C-alpha positions as CSV (number, residue, x, y, z in Angstrom):
1,M,-116.7,47.9,44.3
2,D,-120.1,46.7,45.4
3,E,-123.0,48.2,44.0
4,V,-125.8,49.8,46.1
5,E,-129.1,48.0,45.8
6,V,-132.2,49.8,47.1
7,V,-134.3,46.8,48.8
8,V,-137.2,49.0,49.9
9,A,-137.8,52.6,49.9
10,H,-140.7,55.0,50.8
11,S,-141.2,58.3,52.6
12,E,-140.8,56.8,56.1
13,R,-137.7,54.7,55.7
14,A,-135.5,53.0,53.3
15,T,-133.3,49.9,53.3
16,L,-130.0,49.6,51.1
17,R,-127.6,46.6,50.5
18,V,-124.0,47.1,49.9
19,G,-122.3,43.8,49.7
20,D,-122.8,42.0,53.0
21,V,-124.3,45.0,54.8
22,F,-127.8,46.3,55.0
23,L,-128.2,49.9,55.8
24,K,-131.5,50.8,57.3
25,V,-132.4,54.8,57.3
26,D,-135.6,55.6,59.5
27,A,-136.7,59.0,60.1
28,D,-138.5,58.0,63.4
29,R,-135.6,57.4,65.8
30,A,-137.8,56.1,68.4
31,R,-139.0,53.2,66.1
32,M,-135.3,52.5,65.4
33,D,-134.6,52.5,69.2
34,A,-137.4,50.1,69.5
35,E,-136.2,47.6,66.9
36,V,-132.9,47.5,68.6
37,E,-134.2,46.7,71.8
38,V,-136.7,44.2,70.6
39,M,-133.9,42.3,68.7
40,S,-132.0,41.9,71.9
41,L,-135.0,40.4,73.5
42,A,-136.1,38.1,70.7
43,P,-135.0,34.3,71.5
44,V,-134.5,33.6,67.7
45,P,-131.5,34.3,65.3
46,T,-131.5,38.1,64.4
47,P,-128.7,39.9,62.2
48,E,-125.7,41.3,63.9
49,I,-125.9,45.0,64.3
50,L,-122.4,46.4,63.0
51,W,-123.1,50.0,64.1
52,R,-125.9,52.6,64.9
53,E,-125.9,56.3,64.1
54,P,-129.2,57.6,63.9
55,P,-131.0,57.7,61.6
56,A,-129.2,54.9,60.1
57,L,-128.5,51.3,61.4
58,A,-126.1,48.9,59.7
59,I,-126.7,45.1,60.1
60,A,-124.9,42.3,58.5
61,A,-126.5,40.1,55.9
62,L,-127.6,36.8,56.8
63,P,-126.6,33.6,55.3
64,G,-129.1,31.5,53.3
65,A,-132.2,32.8,51.2
66,T,-136.0,33.4,51.9
67,L,-138.6,31.0,51.0
68,G,-140.0,33.4,48.4
69,R,-141.7,36.7,48.1
70,L,-145.3,38.0,47.9
71,G,-146.3,37.8,44.2
72,G,-143.5,35.1,43.3
73,P,-143.3,31.5,43.6
74,T,-142.4,29.8,47.0
75,T,-139.1,27.7,47.4
76,G,-137.9,25.5,50.1
77,S,-138.9,21.9,51.2
78,P,-141.8,21.2,53.6
79,A,-139.1,20.6,56.2
80,A,-137.9,24.5,55.6
81,W,-141.3,25.6,56.1
82,A,-141.7,23.7,59.2
83,A,-138.5,25.1,60.4
84,A,-139.6,28.5,60.0
85,G,-143.0,27.5,61.9
86,A,-140.9,26.3,64.9
87,T,-139.0,29.4,64.8
88,I,-142.1,31.5,64.8
89,R,-143.6,29.4,67.7
90,E,-140.4,29.9,69.9
91,L,-140.9,33.8,69.4
92,H,-144.4,33.6,70.4
93,E,-143.6,31.6,73.6
94,A,-140.9,34.1,74.7
95,P,-141.5,36.4,77.7
96,L,-143.4,39.5,76.6
97,P,-141.5,42.6,75.4
98,P,-142.4,45.9,77.2
99,R,-144.2,47.5,74.4
100,Q,-147.3,46.9,72.2
101,G,-146.5,46.0,68.3
102,R,-148.4,46.3,65.2
103,A,-149.9,42.8,65.8
104,G,-151.5,44.0,69.0
105,Q,-153.6,46.9,67.6
106,D,-156.7,47.9,69.6
107,I,-159.6,46.1,68.1
108,V,-162.0,48.8,68.2
109,A,-159.6,51.2,66.5
110,L,-158.4,48.6,64.1
111,K,-161.9,47.9,62.9
112,A,-162.7,51.8,62.5
113,E,-159.5,52.1,60.3
114,L,-160.6,49.2,58.3
115,D,-164.1,50.3,57.8
116,H,-162.7,53.8,56.6
117,E,-160.3,52.0,54.2
118,C,-163.0,49.9,52.8
119,E,-165.2,53.0,52.2
120,L,-162.2,54.7,50.3
121,L,-161.4,51.6,48.3
122,V,-164.8,51.6,46.8
123,S,-165.5,55.5,46.5
124,N,-162.1,56.1,44.9
125,G,-163.1,53.3,42.5
126,L,-160.0,51.1,43.2
127,L,-161.9,48.0,44.1
128,P,-165.3,46.8,43.3
129,A,-167.7,47.0,46.2
130,D,-168.7,43.1,46.2
131,L,-165.1,42.3,46.5
132,V,-164.4,44.7,49.5
133,D,-167.9,43.6,51.2
134,R,-167.1,40.0,51.0
135,N,-163.5,40.4,52.4
136,R,-164.8,42.9,55.3
137,E,-167.1,40.0,56.1
138,V,-164.2,37.6,56.3
139,A,-162.2,39.9,58.2
140,E,-164.6,40.0,61.2
141,A,-163.3,36.7,62.6
142,A,-159.8,38.7,63.3
143,F,-161.8,40.8,65.9
144,R,-161.8,38.6,68.9
145,P,-160.2,38.3,72.2
146,W,-156.5,36.8,71.9
147,N,-153.7,36.2,74.5
148,P,-150.9,38.4,73.8
149,A,-147.5,36.6,72.6
150,F,-144.2,38.2,71.5
151,T,-144.8,39.0,67.9
152,H,-142.8,40.2,65.0
153,G,-145.6,42.4,63.5
154,D,-144.3,42.4,60.0
155,L,-143.4,38.7,59.5
156,Q,-143.4,38.9,55.6
157,I,-142.1,35.7,53.8
158,A,-139.1,37.7,52.9
159,H,-137.9,38.2,56.5
160,I,-136.9,34.9,57.6
161,F,-133.7,33.4,56.2
162,L,-133.1,29.9,55.9
163,E,-130.0,27.5,55.0
164,D,-130.1,23.8,54.7
165,D,-133.6,23.7,56.1
166,E,-132.6,25.7,59.4
167,V,-133.4,29.3,60.4
168,T,-130.4,31.5,60.0
169,G,-132.0,34.7,61.1
170,V,-135.3,37.0,61.0
171,I,-134.8,40.6,60.0
172,D,-137.0,43.9,60.1
173,W,-138.2,44.1,63.9
174,S,-139.5,47.6,63.6
175,E,-143.2,46.5,64.4
176,A,-142.5,43.9,67.0
177,G,-144.1,43.8,70.3
178,R,-146.9,42.3,72.2
179,G,-149.6,41.2,69.7
180,D,-151.9,38.4,68.3
181,A,-149.8,35.4,67.2
182,L,-152.0,34.4,64.3
183,Y,-151.3,37.9,62.8
184,D,-147.7,36.8,62.6
185,L,-148.8,33.4,61.0
186,A,-151.0,35.1,58.4
187,T,-148.5,37.6,57.4
188,F,-146.0,34.9,56.7
189,T,-148.2,32.9,54.5
190,L,-149.9,35.8,52.8
191,G,-150.2,35.0,49.1
192,H,-148.7,31.5,49.7
193,E,-151.9,29.7,51.3
194,D,-150.6,26.3,50.0
195,R,-147.8,26.3,52.3
196,L,-149.8,26.9,55.5
197,D,-150.0,23.2,56.4
198,D,-146.0,23.0,56.1
199,L,-145.8,25.9,58.2
200,L,-148.3,24.7,60.8
201,A,-146.7,21.2,61.1
202,G,-143.4,22.9,62.4
203,Y,-145.5,25.5,64.5
204,G,-147.0,22.5,66.5
205,T,-150.2,23.6,67.8
206,D,-153.7,23.8,66.5
207,V,-154.7,27.3,65.2
208,D,-158.0,28.7,64.1
209,R,-157.7,29.0,60.2
210,D,-160.6,31.1,59.9
211,V,-158.9,33.8,62.0
212,I,-155.8,33.5,59.7
213,R,-158.0,33.8,56.6
214,A,-159.4,36.7,58.3
215,W,-156.0,38.5,58.9
216,W,-155.2,37.8,55.2
217,S,-158.2,40.0,54.3
218,V,-157.7,42.5,57.0
219,R,-153.9,43.2,56.0
220,S,-154.7,43.1,52.0
221,L,-157.6,45.6,52.7
222,L,-155.5,47.9,54.6
223,V,-152.5,48.2,52.3
224,T,-153.9,48.0,48.9
225,R,-154.5,51.7,48.4
226,W,-151.2,52.7,50.4
227,L,-149.3,50.5,48.1
228,A,-151.0,51.8,44.9
229,E,-150.3,55.4,46.0
230,H,-146.5,54.7,46.8
231,G,-145.3,53.0,43.5
232,F,-146.0,49.4,44.4
233,D,-148.5,47.2,42.5
234,P,-151.1,45.3,44.7
235,F,-152.6,44.1,41.5
236,A,-149.8,42.1,40.4
237,P,-150.2,38.4,40.2
238,G,-150.4,36.7,43.5
239,C,-150.3,39.9,45.5
240,E,-153.0,41.5,47.9
241,V,-155.9,41.8,45.2
242,D,-155.4,38.3,44.3
243,V,-155.5,37.3,48.2
244,L,-158.8,39.2,48.3
245,K,-160.2,37.5,45.2
246,A,-159.6,34.1,46.8
247,R,-162.0,34.8,49.3
248,M,-164.9,35.2,47.0
């Protein structure tokens, strides 16, 4: 009998794996509806939806493996990373979906959220002021006008599967929608900065690397406290705090 593997679990949602089936449980039905809709619009491979009965969604496992995980070593050849980059570019060039995604947050609101989070990181003694201040300075480059693209919104390295240097599918679309393309590129390479060149070789167009570095700082500053309070370890080697330290 297949064992039940808890892939991720917190107060908002959980993902379980049983054999070749992933079961996603989400307390927000609107978010699940949006995920199903955007998967149908994405021009890149996505998992097969086996059944849906809110608050649960069952999807088939994808063949292949990811290129690594945050805090762990990367795998895959330069060709595999280039293939991931080409798939991301295909997504970004697709017709825009109807809703705004996480990568398309209002700049004014996002800056206010980031400033508030930076204050809490220092006042709670979670991170030293000089580390927060330096990364807040780097983060400013992300707050500029951008042309909307079809974005995944949570394109972690664990969300693209490949086999024989070809992408077999992209998972976890709950944050997808119109947004800043460089947010996706930064999310995928978070903690794996040494593979950015390989990814961009497949992406196939010049990008502003200062903006990608800025999004590394934004994402790490925004999630460090939440991760620490929900049983995750942003201080583990290669994870968010190390990403922040790399900007010093």
